[in-house]
matplotlib code that plots the C-alpha trace (Angstrom):
import matplotlib.pyplot as plt

x = [25.8, 22.5, 20.7, 17.0, 16.8, 18.7, 16.5, 13.3, 14.7, 15.5, 12.0, 10.4, 12.4, 11.3, 7.7, 8.3, 10.1, 7.5, 4.3, 4.0, 4.1, 1.6, -0.8, -0.4, -1.0, -4.1, -5.6, -5.0, -6.6, -9.6, -10.0, -11.4, -10.3, -6.6, -5.4, -2.1, 0.5, 2.0, -1.4, -2.2, 1.0, 0.3, -3.3, -2.4, 0.3, -1.8, -4.9, -3.4, 0.3, 3.1, 1.2, -1.4, 1.2, 1.6, -2.0, -2.6, 1.1, 1.0, -0.7, 1.7, 4.6, 3.6, 3.0, 5.7, 8.2, 5.7, 4.3, 7.7, 8.9, 5.8, 5.8, 9.5, 9.5, 6.5, 8.2, 11.5, 9.7, 7.5, 10.6, 12.2, 9.0, 8.8, 12.5, 12.2, 9.0, 10.3, 14.1, 14.3, 16.5, 15.1, 18.4, 18.1, 17.8, 14.2, 13.5, 11.3, 8.1, 8.9, 9.5, 6.2, 4.2, 6.0, 5.4, 1.7, 1.1, 2.9, 0.8, -2.4, -1.2, -0.2, -3.8, -4.8, -2.4, -2.2, -5.9, -6.9, -3.7, -4.3, -8.0, -7.3, -4.5, -6.6, -9.6, -7.3, -5.5, -8.9, -10.2, -10.7, -13.5, -14.5, -14.8, -16.8, -19.1, -19.8, -20.6, -23.0, -24.8, -25.1, -26.4, -29.0, -30.1, -30.6, -32.5, -34.6, -34.4, -32.6, -29.1, -28.1, -27.3, -23.6, -23.7, -26.0, -23.7, -21.0, -17.8, -15.2, -11.8, -13.4, -12.5, -14.5, -11.7, -9.4, -6.7, -6.2, -7.6, -10.8, -11.0, -10.8, -13.4, -15.7, -15.5, -16.1, -19.1, -20.7, -19.5, -18.4, -15.2, -15.8, -15.6, -11.9, -11.5, -13.4, -11.4, -9.6, -10.7, -9.2, -6.1, -5.8, -6.0, -3.2, -0.9, -1.0, 0.5, 2.2, 4.3, 5.1, 6.4, 8.2, 10.2, 11.0, 12.5, 14.4, 15.9, 16.7, 18.3, 20.4, 21.7, 22.5, 24.3, 26.5, 30.2, 30.0, 27.6, 29.1, 29.3, 26.6, 25.3, 26.9, 24.7, 24.7, 23.5, 20.8, 19.7, 19.5, 17.8, 15.2, 14.5, 14.0, 11.8, 9.7, 9.2, 8.2, 5.8, 4.1, 3.6, 2.1, -0.1, -1.5, -4.9, -5.8, -4.4, -6.8, -9.8, -8.5, -8.1, -11.5, -13.2, -11.4, -12.0, -15.7, -17.7, -17.7, -21.4, -22.7, -21.2, -20.9, -19.6, -21.3, -18.3, -15.2, -16.9, -19.2, -16.2, -14.4, -17.4, -18.4, -14.8, -14.4, -17.7, -17.2, -13.5, -12.2, -9.5, -6.8, -8.3, -6.7, -3.2, -3.6, -0.6, 1.5, 4.4, 4.2, 4.1, 7.3, 9.1, 7.9, 8.4, 12.1, 13.5, 11.0, 11.6, 15.3, 15.4, 13.2, 15.2, 18.5, 17.3, 15.9, 19.1, 21.4, 19.2, 19.4, 23.2, 23.3, 21.2, 23.0, 26.3, 25.2]
y = [11.2, 11.9, 15.3, 15.8, 16.4, 13.2, 11.3, 12.6, 11.4, 8.0, 7.6, 8.8, 6.3, 3.5, 4.3, 4.3, 1.0, -0.6, 0.7, -1.7, -4.6, -2.8, -2.5, -6.2, -7.0, -4.8, -6.3, -9.8, -9.0, -6.9, -7.7, -10.7, -13.0, -13.3, -16.9, -16.1, -13.3, -13.9, -13.9, -10.7, -9.0, -10.2, -9.1, -5.6, -5.2, -6.4, -4.4, -1.2, -1.3, -0.5, 2.6, 0.4, -0.6, 3.0, 3.9, 5.8, 6.4, 10.2, 10.6, 8.1, 9.7, 13.2, 12.1, 9.6, 12.0, 13.5, 10.1, 8.5, 11.5, 11.5, 7.7, 7.3, 10.5, 9.3, 6.0, 7.6, 10.1, 7.4, 5.3, 8.3, 9.0, 5.4, 5.3, 8.6, 7.4, 4.0, 4.5, 8.3, 8.8, 9.3, 7.9, 4.6, 1.6, 0.3, -3.3, -5.7, -4.7, -1.0, -1.6, -3.5, -0.7, 2.0, -0.1, -0.7, 3.0, 3.9, 1.5, 3.0, 6.6, 5.8, 4.9, 8.5, 9.6, 6.5, 5.5, 8.3, 7.9, 4.1, 4.6, 7.0, 4.9, 1.8, 3.5, 4.7, 1.3, -0.5, 1.6, -1.3, -2.2, -5.3, -3.3, -0.5, -3.0, -4.9, -1.8, -0.5, -3.9, -3.8, -0.3, -1.4, -4.4, -2.2, 0.7, -1.1, -4.8, -5.3, -5.0, -1.9, -2.4, -1.6, -0.8, 2.1, 3.6, 6.0, 5.4, 7.8, 6.1, 3.7, 6.0, 7.3, 9.5, 11.8, 11.8, 11.9, 15.4, 14.5, 11.2, 13.0, 15.6, 12.9, 10.8, 13.9, 14.8, 11.4, 9.8, 12.7, 12.9, 9.4, 8.1, 8.8, 6.5, 3.6, 0.5, 2.2, -0.4, -3.2, -1.0, -0.9, -4.7, -4.7, -2.0, -2.4, -5.9, -5.1, -2.3, -4.5, -7.2, -4.4, -2.6, -5.5, -7.9, -4.9, -4.3, -8.0, -8.3, -5.2, -6.6, -9.9, -8.2, -5.9, -6.9, -6.6, -5.4, -1.9, -0.9, 0.4, -1.5, -0.5, 0.6, -2.8, -4.4, -1.7, -2.3, -6.1, -5.9, -3.4, -5.5, -8.7, -7.0, -5.5, -8.9, -10.5, -7.7, -7.6, -11.3, -11.7, -8.7, -10.1, -11.5, -8.1, -6.4, -8.4, -7.2, -3.6, -3.6, -5.1, -2.6, 0.4, -0.7, -1.4, 1.8, 3.2, 3.0, 0.2, -1.4, -5.1, -5.0, -3.2, -3.8, -5.8, -8.9, -9.2, -8.8, -11.6, -13.9, -13.2, -13.6, -16.9, -18.4, -17.5, -18.0, -20.1, -19.4, -19.1, -15.8, -14.2, -15.0, -13.4, -11.3, -12.7, -13.5, -10.0, -8.5, -10.3, -9.3, -5.7, -5.3, -6.0, -3.1, -0.6, -1.3, -1.6, 1.8, 3.5, 2.1, 3.0, 6.6, 6.8, 5.7, 7.8, 10.8, 10.2, 10.0, 13.2, 15.3, 13.9, 15.0, 18.6]
z = [3.2, 1.6, 1.3, 1.5, -2.2, -3.0, -0.5, -2.3, -5.6, -4.2, -2.7, -5.9, -7.9, -5.6, -6.4, -10.2, -10.0, -7.7, -9.2, -12.1, -9.7, -7.5, -10.4, -11.1, -7.4, -7.3, -10.4, -9.1, -5.8, -6.9, -10.6, -12.4, -15.3, -14.4, -14.2, -12.6, -12.2, -15.7, -17.3, -15.6, -16.8, -20.4, -20.3, -19.0, -21.6, -24.6, -23.7, -22.2, -23.4, -20.9, -19.8, -18.1, -15.5, -14.4, -13.8, -10.6, -10.0, -9.8, -6.4, -4.6, -6.4, -5.2, -1.6, -1.0, 0.5, 2.9, 3.8, 4.6, 6.5, 8.7, 9.2, 10.0, 12.0, 14.1, 14.6, 15.8, 18.1, 19.6, 20.4, 22.1, 24.0, 25.2, 26.2, 28.1, 29.9, 30.8, 31.2, 31.8, 28.8, 25.2, 23.8, 25.7, 23.2, 22.9, 23.9, 21.8, 23.7, 23.1, 19.4, 19.1, 20.7, 18.6, 15.4, 16.1, 16.9, 13.7, 11.7, 13.2, 12.5, 8.9, 7.9, 8.4, 5.6, 3.5, 3.2, 0.8, -1.3, -1.6, -2.5, -5.3, -6.6, -6.6, -8.3, -11.1, -11.4, -11.7, -14.6, -17.0, -19.4, -17.3, -14.1, -15.7, -17.4, -14.2, -12.3, -15.0, -15.0, -11.2, -11.4, -14.0, -11.9, -8.8, -10.4, -13.1, -12.4, -15.8, -17.1, -19.0, -22.6, -22.6, -26.3, -25.6, -22.9, -24.0, -22.1, -23.5, -23.2, -20.7, -17.8, -14.9, -13.6, -15.7, -13.0, -9.2, -8.7, -10.7, -8.8, -5.4, -6.5, -7.8, -4.5, -2.4, -4.4, -4.5, -1.2, 1.0, 3.0, 4.4, 0.9, 0.8, 3.9, 2.5, 3.3, 6.2, 8.6, 6.5, 6.2, 10.0, 10.0, 7.5, 8.8, 12.5, 12.4, 9.1, 10.6, 13.6, 11.2, 9.3, 12.0, 14.3, 11.6, 10.4, 13.8, 14.3, 10.8, 11.5, 14.7, 13.1, 10.2, 12.3, 12.6, 16.4, 19.1, 19.4, 15.7, 13.4, 10.4, 7.1, 4.1, 2.5, 5.7, 6.1, 2.5, 3.0, 6.3, 5.0, 2.0, 3.9, 6.5, 3.6, 2.0, 5.3, 6.2, 2.8, 2.5, 5.9, 5.3, 2.0, 3.3, 4.8, 1.7, -0.5, 1.6, 1.6, -2.2, -2.8, -0.4, -2.0, -5.6, -4.9, -5.0, -8.5, -9.3, -7.1, -4.0, -3.5, 0.0, 3.0, 5.2, 6.0, 7.3, 4.3, 1.9, 3.7, 3.8, 0.1, -1.1, 0.8, -0.4, -4.0, -4.5, -1.5, 1.0, -1.6, -2.7, 0.4, -0.8, -4.3, -5.1, -2.2, -4.6, -6.2, -2.7, -1.7, -4.9, -4.8, -1.0, -1.1, -3.3, -2.0, 1.6, 1.2, -0.4, 2.2, 5.2, 3.6, 2.9, 6.4, 8.1, 6.0, 6.5, 10.3, 10.1, 8.0, 10.4, 13.5, 12.0, 11.6]

ax = plt.figure().add_subplot(projection="3d")
ax.plot(x, y, z, "-o")
ax.set_aspect("equal")
plt.show()
């Protein structure tokens, strides 16, 4: 069995393990100058050392337990509500349509919690000299019609934000509360189908990996089913994830994109259709261990509380 304290530790460790790949994925999607994944990894390490891979980790690390508890709790309660409404019994197994509805509603709900966390994480991950320089030049073009001489600009430690609290405070001061939800529309486009392709494959794989129809899947089967479901979900969500990353990274001093559609059109015109699949391989690799850990923790926690 797994206690709540052990579950929190497992979830936290999944963030620590997955965050370096998340940083690489974000840089590939919203950054510039990276030829491929390996080149991105080398560039981050050479310019920022190993610490660069862990930029922006503290906020997701602090919120992962609450986020997963709310998301998985909402999904379970929604299934029970649908079963009670359709079959008169909240314990009745959900059909595929029921799972689809519960998954889509969970994805929609998750944006309310996840959008600010993702935005702060991405802003901190994208604090690089290239990004700061580009934004300063854009700001100079807009206000004076000329570029700012970057040699005359003092950028201590090349950082706009000292940490997640300072980042949140700065966004609230300059952009208001809505600033924390920039990119939320793209996140809905990612998470509503993404959660559907998260929970449904997980349910299918669990059924396939069970020894027989009446038994429950063992921990190894849960871990494998969760990992495969995570990889499928993240790979298929990559195009929307690229748009979300670009929307959330874009707003430090001068915005490039007014909305989702402009971001999609501009990205396609300047970089081609392949831009929407940047970071897909990283998503597949990162999605497996993180999702496997989350589903295993979720199922073992359910078993623990049901045994009380």
